[in-house]
N, C-alpha and C positions, 0 to 999 in steps of 0.2 A: 881652492875649490876642487882642483883635481885630486889633491891629497885627501880631501874629505870624501870624495866619491870612491877613492880606492879603499879607504878605511871602511866605508859603508858596504862596499862590495865584499871585502874580506869578512866583515861581520856576518853578512848574509850567507856567505859560503860556509862559515863555521856552523851556523844554525842549520843549514841544509844537511851538512855532514852529520850533525848531531841527530837530526830527525831520522836520517837514513840508518844510522847506527842503532837508534832506539827501535826502529821498525825491524831491523835485522835481529837484534837481541830478543825482541818480543816474539818474533816469528820463530827464532831458535828455541826460546823457552817453551813456546806452545808445541813445537815439534818434539822437543825433548819430553815434555809432559805426556804427549800422545804416545811416544815411544815407550815410556815407563808404564803407561796405563793400557798398553796394547794387549797385555796378558793379565788382566786382573784375576786374582785367585791362583796364580801360578805357584806362589809360595805354599798355599794350602794343598795344592795338588802334589807338590814335592813332599810335604809332610805325610800325606796319605800314602804315597808310594813308599816312603821310608818306613811307615808303620807296617805296610804289607811285607816288605823285604825282611824286617826284623821278625815278624810273625812266622814267615816261612823258615827262617833260620832256626827259630825255636822248635818248629815242627821237626826239622831235620835232626836237631839235637835229641829230640825224643825218639826218633827212629834208630839212632845209634845207641844200642843198649850195652854193647860189649866193651865200651871204652869209658874210662873215668872222665869226669867233666873237666878236670885239670888238663888232660891230654887233648881234649877237643879245643880248650882255650889256647893251648900251646900252638896247635896247628893254625888257629885263627890269627894268633899274634905273628907267626912266621909269614903268613900270607900278607897281612897288613904291613909288616916291616918291609917286604919287597916293594911295596907301593910307596911308602913314606920316605924311605931312604933316598931314592933319586930326587924326590921333591925337595928334601932338606938340602941336598948338595946343590941343586939348581937355585934355590932361594938364598943360599949362603947364610943360613941362620945359625950355623954351628950345631953342636949336639948336646951342649950342657945348659945353655940359657944364661940369663943374667945371674951374677953371683948372689944377689939378695933374694932371688926367686927360686933357687935350686931346691931348697928344702921343701917348698910348697909343690914344686913339680914332682919331686920324689914321692911326697905323700899323695899327690893326685894319682900317680902311677900305682902306688900300693893299694889305695882304696878302690880305684877303678878296676884293677885287675882282680882284686878279691871279689868285687861285686859280680864280675863276669863269671868267675868260677862258681860262686855260690848260686847264681841264677841258673846256670847250666845244670848244676847238681839238683836244684829244685825241679827243673823241667824233667829230669830223669826219674824223680821220686813220686811226682804227683801229676795230675792232669795239667796240660799247658794252660788251660783257661784259668784254673785256680792260681797257678804260679804267676801268671801274667797280671791278674787282678791284684795280688799282694804287692807286686813290684810298683804298682801305682800309688802306694802309700808314701813314696819318696818325697812328693811335694810337702806333705805334712811334716816329715822329718827334717826337710830342708829349712822350713820356717822355724822349727824348734832349735836346730843347730845354729842357724843364723842369729837367733836370739841369744844363745849361749856364747858363741865365739865372736860374732861380729857386732853384738850389742844392738841388733835390729829390734824393732818393736814387735812384741808378741801380744796380740789383742785377744779379747774374748771370742771373736770369730775364729781365731786360730785354735782355741781350745775346743770349740764346737766341731770344727773340721777334724781335729784329732780324735774326738770321741766317735765321729762317724767312721773314721778309718779303723779304729779299734773294733767297732761293731762289725764292720765288713770282714775283718780278719777272723774274728770269733766265729762268724757264720761259715766261713770257709774251713777253718780248722776243726770245728765241731768237736770240742772236748767232750769226753764221755760223761763227765759229771753234769753236763748240761743237756746233751743230745742223745745219751744212751750209747749202746755198743754197736749200733748199726754201722756197717762199712760201705753203704751204698754211695757210689760215685768216687770211691777211693781206689787207688791202684792195688794196694794189698792190705796190710794191717794198719791199725791206728798208729803204732809207733813209726812205721814207714812214712805215713802221711804227715805226722808231726815233725819228723826230720825235714821233710820238704818245706813245710810251713816256716820252720825256724830258719832254714837256708834262704828262702825267698825274703823273709823279713829282714834278716841280716844283710842280704844283698841290697835291699831297698835302702837300709841305713847307710851302707857304703856308697851307694849312688848319691844320697843326700850329702854326705860328707865331701864327696868329689865336687858336687855343685857349689858347696860353700867355699871350698878351696879355690875353684875357678873364679868365683866372685871376688875372693880376696886378691888373687893374682890380677884380675882385670884384663885389659887389653895390652898390658905391657909385655906380654910374651906371645910370640907367634903361635897360632893355633896348631901348626905342624909339630912344634915342640911338645905340646900337650899330648898329641897322639903318639909321638915318638917315645916319651917316657912311659906312656900307657902300655905300648906293645913290648918294649924292652923289659920293663919290670914284670909285666904279665908273663912273658916267656920264662924269665928267671924264676918267678914264683911258682909257675906250673911245673918246671923241672924239679925244683926242690920238693914240692908236694909229691910228685910221682916217685922220686927217689926214696923219700921217707916211707911212703905207702907200698913201694915196690909194685906199682900198678902200670908201669910203662909197657905197652905192647903195640905193635903195628896192626892196623885193621886187616882182618883175614879176608874179608869179602870185598870184591871190587866195587860193589854198590856203596859200602861204607866209605871207601876212599873218595868216591864221587861226592857223597854227602859232605865229607870234610872240606872238599874244594868249594862246594856250593855254600857251605856255612861261612867260609871266609869271604867268598864273593858277595853274598847277600848282606853279610854284616858290614863289609866295606861300602857297598852301595847304599845301605841304609844310613850310614854315617855321612856319606857325601851328600845325599839328598836332604838330610836333616840340616846339615850345615848351610846348604844353598837356600833352604826354606827360611832359616833364621836371618840370612843376609838380606832377603828381599821382602820379608813379611814381619810384622810385629810379633813379639814373643808370646803375647797373650793368645791370639788365634792359633798360633802354631802349637802351643801347649795343649789347648783344647782339642785340636784336631788329632793330637798324638794319642788321645784316649781311644782312637779307632784301633789301636793295638788290641784292646780287649775284645772288640767286635770280631776282628780277624782271627783272634785266638779261638773264640767260640766256634766260628764257621769252619776253620781248618780242623779243629778237634772232631767236629761232627762228621765232616766229609771224609777225612783221611784216616782217622783213628776209630771211627764208628762208636764214639763215646758221647752220649748226650749229657750235658751238664745238669746237675740237680738244681732244684729250686733254691736250695741253700746257697749254691754258688752264684746263681742269678741275683739273689738278694744281697749277698756279700759284694758282688760286682757293682750293684746300684749304689750301695753305701760308699764304697771306696772311690768310684768314679765321681759321685757327688762331692765327696770330700776333696779330692784332688782338683776337680773343676772349680769348686768354690774357692780354694786357696789361690788358684791361678787367677781367677777373675778378680778377686779382691786385690791381689798384688798388682794386676794390670791396671785396674781403676785407680789405685793409689799412685802408680807411676804416671798415669795420664794427668791426674790432679796436680801432682808435683810439677810436671812439665808445664801445665797451664799457668800455675802460679809463678814459675820462673819466667815464663814468657811475658806475663803481665808486668813483673818487676823490671824486665829488660826494656819494655816499651815505654815505661813511665819516664 
């Protein structure tokens, strides 16, 4: 009888402990959920801040007119290298990456650095609002390159978004055989403007190729290695371009030197805040909020450059933003549907 009572007491003690543990875990989960939800929209705020910093960096590139875009890129790479190098040493990730991924990291560095140089060149040749709008055609090119190289689905909707993007670029480029010989809203001549359009378009393609390569690499490579290849190859590529063109020169004005430091600072800050945003927020809302780059570019151009965008630029911006937003929303909805189906299969 005593043994039965002891067993019963032990049984009750176990159940009491279980209930306490359950209450503790539930309370902990609720506290953790509250903690996570304590700052809703923080990721979107980080994205907004990132867009602002990138736009200010673009404005500063526009302000520095006596230096080649490759030289500005070189200074930015040096600045970012000083930040990334200690982090790599601290994380003990190495400097080369996994053997099977090094070719992809190298290509990521080449395309990423080329995109930076081309976009800076476009900012110098044309209004920053026009160049910024054209860079937002990259989601359309990403879908196209993912279909070619990753065998991802390319639907009729993607064709529609591509046509919208092309229409937006045509409105901004304003070829003379369609829009006449007027240079309203351009920096100088038509040829000057066309060079900027081609540079921005090529930069957007390089950005798209970079994203496709990053998607191919996945999470198997530390994100610091991606940045490391980007800044090292970017610095080497910039030096080669400057040596070939014989364009290397130190900034003469102290204000230009300050702008170079701020470009590196704002570029690095924009990357950090965008990385933080992607870590705590879904990719779809982040990509949509990223379109605020265009809004900031318009505002900064009007305030600091005293240059009001033409209605052609506004129309082109609406077409390109609608195209990129549509591509992002479609991909986001597709990923949500895929996740929902996977969850249903798992719970069955």
